[in-house]
VMD Tcl script that draws the C-alpha trace (Angstrom):
set ca {
  {13.02 30.31 -14.15}
  {16.24 28.98 -12.30}
  {16.63 26.32 -14.76}
  {16.63 28.73 -17.50}
  {19.26 30.66 -16.18}
  {21.58 27.75 -15.57}
  {21.00 26.24 -19.09}
  {23.80 28.05 -21.05}
  {26.27 27.88 -18.33}
  {25.71 23.92 -18.07}
  {26.16 23.72 -21.95}
  {29.29 25.96 -21.78}
  {30.80 23.68 -19.12}
  {30.19 20.67 -21.07}
  {31.65 22.17 -24.19}
  {34.85 23.18 -22.28}
  {35.22 19.75 -21.04}
  {35.26 18.42 -24.46}
  {37.31 21.37 -25.94}
  {40.82 19.75 -25.73}
  {39.48 16.36 -26.53}
  {40.08 15.98 -30.17}
  {38.49 12.42 -30.27}
  {35.58 11.46 -32.58}
  {34.14 9.78 -29.60}
  {33.90 12.65 -27.45}
  {31.77 14.71 -30.07}
  {29.53 11.78 -30.44}
  {29.15 11.42 -26.60}
  {28.43 15.39 -26.76}
  {25.92 15.04 -29.09}
  {24.16 12.14 -27.85}
  {24.05 13.37 -24.17}
  {24.18 17.11 -23.66}
  {22.01 18.40 -26.85}
  {19.05 16.10 -26.16}
  {19.11 17.00 -22.46}
  {19.28 20.78 -23.35}
  {16.39 20.34 -25.71}
  {14.27 18.58 -23.03}
  {14.97 21.20 -20.39}
  {14.32 23.91 -22.84}
  {11.10 22.07 -23.99}
  {9.98 21.86 -20.42}
  {10.64 25.60 -19.53}
  {8.78 26.82 -22.81}
  {5.62 24.29 -22.52}
  {5.32 25.38 -18.63}
  {5.14 28.87 -20.05}
  {2.49 27.88 -22.55}
  {0.58 26.01 -19.87}
  {0.64 29.39 -17.58}
  {-0.54 31.05 -20.78}
  {-3.32 28.78 -21.53}
  {-4.78 29.45 -17.85}
  {-4.34 33.11 -18.59}
  {-6.34 32.74 -22.01}
  {-9.04 30.68 -20.38}
  {-9.87 32.79 -17.46}
  {-9.63 35.91 -19.75}
  {-11.86 34.19 -22.36}
  {-14.45 33.44 -19.79}
  {-14.37 37.17 -18.41}
  {-14.74 38.32 -21.99}
  {-17.64 36.34 -22.80}
  {-19.33 36.86 -19.41}
  {-19.06 40.70 -20.21}
  {-20.67 40.39 -23.54}
  {-23.65 38.27 -22.02}
  {-24.06 40.62 -19.14}
  {-24.15 43.36 -21.42}
  {-26.90 41.71 -23.43}
  {-29.04 40.88 -20.32}
  {-28.58 44.23 -19.00}
  {-30.45 45.68 -22.18}
  {-27.62 46.99 -24.10}
  {-27.47 46.59 -27.58}
  {-25.27 43.66 -28.72}
  {-25.35 42.43 -32.24}
  {-25.53 38.71 -32.08}
  {-24.29 37.88 -35.76}
  {-21.40 36.05 -35.80}
  {-18.92 38.73 -37.05}
  {-19.99 41.59 -34.58}
  {-20.28 38.93 -31.71}
  {-16.85 37.87 -32.37}
  {-15.45 41.44 -32.66}
  {-17.32 42.19 -28.88}
  {-15.73 39.20 -27.41}
  {-12.29 40.03 -28.88}
  {-12.41 43.63 -27.37}
  {-13.16 42.18 -24.00}
  {-10.58 39.46 -24.37}
  {-7.75 41.83 -25.29}
  {-8.63 44.02 -22.31}
  {-8.43 41.01 -20.01}
  {-5.34 39.89 -21.45}
  {-3.42 43.17 -20.54}
  {-0.10 43.31 -22.48}
  {-0.78 40.17 -24.41}
  {-3.98 41.51 -25.74}
  {-2.79 43.63 -28.49}
  {-0.55 41.03 -29.98}
  {-1.68 40.24 -33.54}
  {-1.19 36.46 -32.68}
  {-4.48 36.51 -30.77}
  {-7.39 35.09 -32.99}
  {-11.19 34.78 -31.49}
  {-14.32 33.47 -32.79}
  {-17.85 33.78 -31.04}
  {-21.24 32.44 -32.16}
  {-24.63 31.73 -30.42}
  {-25.17 27.93 -30.51}
  {-28.51 25.86 -30.85}
  {-29.16 26.06 -27.14}
  {-28.74 29.97 -27.23}
  {-25.73 29.74 -25.35}
  {-22.71 32.08 -26.40}
  {-19.79 29.95 -27.47}
  {-16.58 31.62 -27.94}
  {-12.76 30.17 -28.70}
  {-9.46 31.84 -28.70}
  {-5.87 31.04 -29.76}
  {-2.65 32.85 -29.25}
  {0.82 32.06 -30.52}
  {3.30 32.16 -27.60}
  {7.00 32.59 -28.67}
  {9.50 29.82 -27.27}
  {12.55 30.80 -25.71}
  {14.83 28.00 -25.76}
  {12.86 25.36 -28.27}
  {14.08 27.69 -31.09}
  {17.50 25.94 -31.09}
  {15.67 23.07 -32.52}
  {13.61 25.06 -34.94}
  {10.38 25.34 -32.88}
  {9.78 28.81 -32.53}
  {6.27 29.10 -30.98}
  {3.62 27.09 -29.46}
  {-0.24 27.58 -30.09}
  {-2.32 27.77 -27.07}
  {-6.14 27.70 -27.24}
  {-9.12 27.91 -25.10}
  {-12.96 27.41 -25.31}
  {-15.93 28.54 -23.13}
  {-19.67 28.52 -23.22}
  {-21.89 31.13 -21.46}
  {-25.55 31.15 -20.85}
  {-27.12 33.92 -22.80}
  {-30.65 34.65 -21.47}
  {-31.06 37.43 -24.11}
  {-34.39 38.94 -25.24}
  {-37.87 39.47 -23.52}
  {-39.25 36.51 -21.36}
  {-42.75 35.35 -21.18}
  {-43.50 32.82 -18.46}
  {-46.54 30.98 -17.35}
  {-46.84 29.28 -13.87}
  {-49.19 26.33 -14.17}
  {-49.71 25.65 -10.54}
  {-51.72 22.55 -8.83}
  {-54.15 24.16 -6.27}
  {-56.09 20.91 -5.73}
  {-57.33 19.53 -2.35}
  {-54.05 17.66 -1.44}
  {-52.17 21.02 -1.80}
  {-54.01 22.20 1.34}
  {-52.38 23.54 4.43}
  {-48.55 23.76 4.58}
  {-48.26 22.67 0.76}
  {-50.02 25.90 -0.55}
  {-48.16 27.82 1.72}
  {-44.85 26.64 0.46}
  {-45.96 27.08 -3.07}
  {-46.89 30.62 -2.56}
  {-43.37 31.18 -1.09}
  {-41.56 29.52 -3.98}
  {-43.70 31.27 -6.61}
  {-42.90 34.58 -4.81}
  {-39.42 34.09 -5.02}
  {-39.59 33.26 -8.96}
  {-41.65 36.52 -9.27}
  {-39.23 38.45 -7.58}
  {-36.30 36.80 -9.78}
  {-37.85 37.54 -12.98}
  {-38.82 41.05 -12.22}
  {-35.04 41.65 -11.06}
  {-33.94 41.60 -14.89}
  {-33.01 45.10 -15.92}
  {-35.71 46.97 -17.50}
  {-38.36 44.23 -16.37}
  {-41.36 46.08 -17.42}
  {-40.30 45.96 -20.77}
  {-38.62 42.64 -21.20}
  {-40.98 40.46 -18.52}
  {-44.40 39.17 -18.52}
  {-45.73 36.58 -16.25}
  {-49.12 34.45 -16.00}
  {-50.44 32.71 -13.41}
  {-52.80 29.66 -14.08}
  {-54.11 27.70 -11.21}
  {-55.71 24.40 -11.92}
  {-57.71 21.39 -10.41}
  {-59.58 19.29 -12.36}
  {-60.72 22.42 -14.44}
  {-59.14 26.04 -15.01}
  {-61.18 29.00 -14.05}
  {-60.84 31.89 -16.60}
  {-62.70 34.66 -14.73}
  {-65.76 36.16 -15.75}
  {-64.60 39.26 -18.04}
  {-64.54 37.24 -21.16}
  {-68.30 36.00 -20.84}
  {-69.33 37.53 -23.97}
  {-66.21 36.50 -25.94}
  {-66.74 34.92 -29.21}
  {-64.31 32.03 -28.60}
  {-66.23 31.01 -25.46}
  {-69.65 29.31 -25.63}
  {-72.37 28.49 -23.05}
  {-71.43 31.23 -20.46}
  {-74.49 32.74 -19.96}
  {-76.39 32.51 -16.77}
  {-79.99 31.57 -16.99}
  {-83.08 30.57 -14.89}
  {-85.32 27.56 -15.16}
  {-88.94 28.46 -14.01}
  {-90.65 26.35 -11.55}
  {-92.33 23.25 -12.75}
  {-95.29 21.05 -11.29}
  {-97.36 22.02 -8.07}
  {-96.86 21.80 -4.46}
  {-97.13 18.48 -2.74}
  {-97.56 17.24 0.86}
  {-94.86 15.08 1.57}
  {-94.22 12.81 4.72}
  {-91.74 14.54 7.37}
  {-89.45 11.35 8.52}
  {-87.88 11.83 11.66}
  {-84.87 9.54 12.94}
  {-86.19 7.93 16.10}
  {-84.13 4.75 16.45}
  {-81.08 6.65 17.24}
  {-77.64 6.85 15.41}
  {-74.66 4.70 14.53}
  {-71.25 5.94 13.88}
  {-69.90 4.45 10.51}
  {-66.05 4.56 10.15}
  {-64.33 4.46 6.62}
  {-61.79 5.47 4.37}
  {-62.50 8.42 2.07}
  {-60.52 10.16 -0.55}
  {-59.78 13.62 -1.56}
  {-57.95 14.57 -4.78}
  {-56.80 10.78 -4.64}
  {-55.46 11.02 -1.20}
  {-57.05 8.68 1.32}
  {-58.00 9.77 4.83}
  {-60.31 8.41 7.86}
  {-63.82 9.60 7.80}
  {-66.90 8.82 9.54}
  {-70.53 9.59 9.62}
  {-73.84 8.95 11.50}
  {-76.33 6.45 10.15}
  {-79.83 6.30 11.51}
  {-81.32 3.36 12.87}
  {-85.00 3.79 12.25}
  {-87.15 6.68 10.99}
  {-90.72 7.46 12.25}
  {-93.16 9.72 10.11}
  {-94.29 12.71 12.10}
  {-96.86 14.53 10.05}
  {-96.30 16.32 6.54}
  {-94.59 19.17 5.13}
  {-95.39 21.03 1.89}
  {-92.89 21.03 -0.91}
  {-93.32 23.52 -3.55}
  {-91.26 23.84 -6.96}
  {-89.19 27.03 -7.17}
  {-87.18 28.56 -10.07}
  {-83.53 27.39 -10.10}
  {-80.71 29.90 -11.21}
  {-77.88 28.57 -13.14}
  {-74.72 30.40 -12.97}
  {-71.28 30.30 -14.68}
  {-68.41 30.85 -12.12}
  {-65.80 30.85 -14.81}
  {-64.96 27.37 -15.26}
  {-64.31 25.89 -18.63}
  {-64.16 22.45 -19.73}
  {-62.42 20.99 -23.03}
  {-63.18 20.69 -26.63}
  {-63.42 17.27 -28.27}
  {-60.16 15.24 -29.00}
  {-57.90 16.15 -30.68}
  {-58.69 19.96 -30.30}
  {-57.97 19.74 -26.70}
  {-54.23 18.73 -26.90}
  {-53.16 18.98 -30.59}
  {-50.78 21.10 -32.38}
  {-53.23 23.94 -32.64}
  {-54.93 23.48 -29.18}
  {-53.82 26.86 -28.12}
  {-56.25 28.50 -30.61}
  {-59.81 29.21 -29.98}
  {-62.51 31.26 -32.10}
  {-65.96 31.46 -33.25}
  {-65.95 28.30 -35.26}
  {-64.42 26.25 -32.74}
  {-65.05 27.89 -29.03}
  {-64.17 26.75 -25.59}
  {-67.24 25.31 -23.73}
  {-68.14 26.97 -20.37}
  {-69.42 24.96 -17.69}
  {-72.60 26.26 -15.90}
  {-72.89 25.61 -12.08}
  {-69.34 24.38 -11.65}
  {-66.65 25.73 -8.98}
  {-63.26 25.42 -9.78}
  {-59.64 27.08 -9.05}
  {-59.16 30.64 -8.45}
  {-59.21 32.59 -11.73}
  {-56.22 32.61 -14.00}
  {-53.96 35.83 -14.39}
  {-53.16 36.64 -18.09}
  {-49.79 37.74 -19.18}
  {-48.60 41.02 -17.49}
  {-45.57 43.03 -16.94}
  {-46.77 44.15 -13.65}
  {-45.12 42.31 -10.60}
  {-47.71 43.62 -8.11}
  {-50.50 42.03 -10.22}
  {-48.71 38.57 -10.49}
  {-48.19 38.66 -6.69}
  {-51.94 39.17 -6.34}
  {-52.51 36.08 -8.09}
  {-49.91 34.20 -6.23}
  {-51.39 35.29 -2.87}
  {-55.08 34.42 -3.99}
  {-54.29 30.87 -4.63}
  {-56.61 28.32 -2.54}
  {-56.81 24.63 -2.47}
  {-59.30 22.51 -3.47}
  {-60.86 19.94 -5.99}
  {-59.66 16.87 -7.96}
  {-56.51 16.69 -10.24}
  {-56.56 16.75 -14.27}
  {-53.08 18.25 -15.40}
  {-53.98 18.52 -19.21}
  {-56.08 21.77 -18.92}
  {-53.84 23.43 -16.69}
  {-51.05 23.17 -19.13}
  {-53.39 24.12 -22.01}
  {-54.39 27.48 -20.58}
  {-50.74 28.05 -19.53}
  {-49.87 27.59 -23.34}
  {-52.80 29.87 -24.39}
  {-51.56 32.73 -22.00}
  {-48.43 32.53 -23.93}
  {-49.98 31.87 -27.41}
  {-50.11 35.01 -30.13}
  {-53.48 33.58 -31.12}
  {-56.91 33.82 -29.81}
  {-58.28 33.46 -27.26}
  {-55.94 35.96 -25.60}
  {-53.20 36.71 -28.32}
  {-50.98 38.08 -25.49}
  {-48.01 36.35 -26.45}
  {-45.23 37.39 -28.93}
  {-44.98 35.35 -32.01}
  {-43.41 31.77 -31.52}
  {-39.73 31.12 -32.51}
  {-38.88 34.75 -32.28}
  {-36.66 36.74 -30.05}
  {-39.10 36.36 -26.83}
  {-38.21 33.35 -24.78}
  {-41.32 31.41 -23.62}
  {-41.44 29.33 -20.45}
  {-44.09 27.17 -18.51}
  {-43.32 26.13 -15.18}
  {-45.62 23.19 -14.30}
  {-45.75 22.35 -10.56}
  {-48.14 19.28 -9.21}
  {-48.18 17.20 -5.96}
  {-49.96 14.18 -7.40}
  {-51.40 12.27 -10.32}
  {-54.53 12.58 -12.43}
  {-57.68 11.64 -10.65}
  {-60.05 12.79 -13.32}
  {-60.20 12.35 -17.18}
  {-62.39 14.37 -19.61}
  {-65.83 13.25 -20.65}
  {-66.05 16.20 -23.01}
  {-66.95 18.83 -22.29}
  {-66.66 18.12 -18.47}
  {-63.87 16.18 -16.81}
  {-65.80 13.80 -14.49}
  {-64.33 10.87 -16.09}
  {-61.76 8.53 -14.13}
  {-59.68 7.06 -16.82}
  {-56.18 7.57 -15.22}
  {-54.43 6.21 -18.41}
  {-56.52 8.57 -20.58}
  {-55.59 11.60 -18.70}
  {-51.95 10.63 -18.65}
  {-51.73 10.26 -22.24}
  {-53.49 13.55 -23.06}
  {-51.24 15.28 -20.44}
  {-48.06 13.84 -22.30}
  {-49.17 14.92 -25.57}
  {-50.34 18.39 -24.43}
  {-46.47 18.79 -23.28}
  {-45.51 17.77 -26.70}
  {-47.53 20.25 -28.54}
  {-46.29 22.95 -26.39}
  {-42.62 22.04 -26.97}
  {-43.05 21.89 -30.70}
  {-43.97 25.43 -30.49}
  {-40.37 26.44 -29.06}
  {-41.73 26.69 -25.57}
  {-39.45 25.33 -22.75}
  {-41.23 23.48 -20.02}
  {-39.65 23.43 -16.33}
  {-41.79 20.45 -14.43}
  {-41.70 20.31 -10.65}
  {-42.93 17.07 -8.81}
  {-43.82 18.20 -5.25}
  {-43.87 15.26 -2.86}
  {-45.13 13.02 -5.65}
  {-45.13 9.49 -5.02}
  {-46.86 8.04 -8.02}
  {-44.02 6.85 -10.32}
  {-46.31 7.13 -13.59}
  {-46.76 10.97 -13.07}
  {-43.21 11.26 -12.32}
  {-42.09 9.88 -15.41}
  {-44.57 11.82 -17.42}
  {-43.25 14.88 -15.80}
  {-39.59 13.99 -16.61}
  {-40.62 13.55 -20.19}
  {-42.46 16.54 -20.24}
  {-39.52 18.74 -19.19}
  {-37.46 20.09 -22.04}
  {-34.36 18.83 -20.45}
  {-33.32 16.47 -17.64}
  {-32.12 19.79 -16.04}
  {-35.68 21.24 -16.34}
  {-37.18 18.52 -14.12}
  {-37.36 18.91 -10.28}
  {-38.26 16.16 -7.62}
  {-39.01 18.36 -4.73}
  {-39.74 16.04 -1.46}
  {-39.97 19.03 0.91}
  {-41.03 22.68 1.09}
  {-37.28 23.66 1.09}
  {-36.78 21.74 -2.01}
  {-39.66 23.41 -3.79}
  {-38.10 26.72 -2.95}
  {-34.86 25.68 -4.21}
  {-36.52 24.32 -7.47}
  {-38.19 27.72 -8.32}
  {-34.88 29.48 -7.33}
  {-32.96 27.23 -9.83}
  {-35.42 27.97 -12.52}
  {-35.41 31.70 -11.95}
  {-31.65 31.64 -12.06}
  {-31.73 29.51 -15.29}
  {-33.99 32.03 -17.03}
  {-32.05 35.28 -15.63}
  {-28.56 34.57 -14.66}
  {-25.55 34.56 -16.85}
  {-23.17 31.85 -16.18}
  {-20.33 29.84 -17.49}
  {-21.62 26.55 -18.66}
  {-18.46 24.68 -19.47}
}
mol new
graphics top color blue
foreach p $ca { graphics top sphere $p radius 0.5 }
foreach p [lrange $ca 0 end-1] q [lrange $ca 1 end] { graphics top cylinder $p $q radius 0.2 }
display resetview
């Protein structure tokens, strides 16, 4: 500002110095030296003013876009068509700019981009103060911003690995992280109308509970009893009389090796007989389901099941705790989280498939909103290991890890093709192959999390919750 006040005096002083000099050389020197210097100083002053205005415009535009996004997330009615959205941003921008806001020289545009973010730009014409002497009467200043726009209802399925390797501190950490996500999701304004959550625990199978035993989309879920066959027999009663030897070995549980031992008898002696009589055998369905034949287990319409292509129930199988279908009741979701229990081997694909089915608008559940509509759909997949089982159809007693990996990847692709965003979380995973599958399965590089500790796991779930619920400036 001091330069601005001195500039007229400087020009006047130089002019007086040349006033009495009638020589042509003096006029030329005046033109060559003083006028360019004056222009340079004036340009510096005006451009400095424009830079300050650009900073003001940028912060004001950020504030305006955030205000509109917050209004949308808070449940207020915001028309997201380009024209009305532009007017909403412009109104907020004018308020943020203060005395500059009412200027007709402020122009604004706003739209929702392909990622669902609010993208806004603004331009303001700043009058020059000194550059007008050379015909530059104004400078155009512009700014752009992108703001996350988590608009519309949310449907989310937590697909959680509860295999034996998750026992102890791991399952406790998972419950804490999942609870945080549950709390974050239901902190959205008017959550009971805008948020639905499902919980799908998995091991090598998924447990759908017993309520749908008689559903037309399920087959083979009826308990039955086989009558006794044959007659009673007298069998030798063998007793270990030669002492025992401890056998040390290495066993595996869900792909994780551990030291184990057992007692081996060194010799048996028969001591009489005992009578063995056949008895009836009860066969019970505990809620576990298997897989339909390929490609119905992973294909584009694998989420759908009905009378013509039902899901196979598996009698006499035990598996993970029952899944919780989509619900808008936070306490119900929390109960499902609290009931998580670690056991069994790992096959990830069916966990993903049933997570998808909880979000689907089609049977078996038809709980989800239509695909590619206003509702945002998410799956959060968390696992701590690799596929140890693969399908033998309908059961999963195979051990072909490569096939299981391929089917897991195909399921991910089918889910994403429906417009469902997938977050993946690797929890203390050391297998590079499954890490690569999880990275590819995630909908973006920022949707994959490699958690090496319980704290990392909690941070990952918090980041997922924030990405879904919080308005923030993206760039």
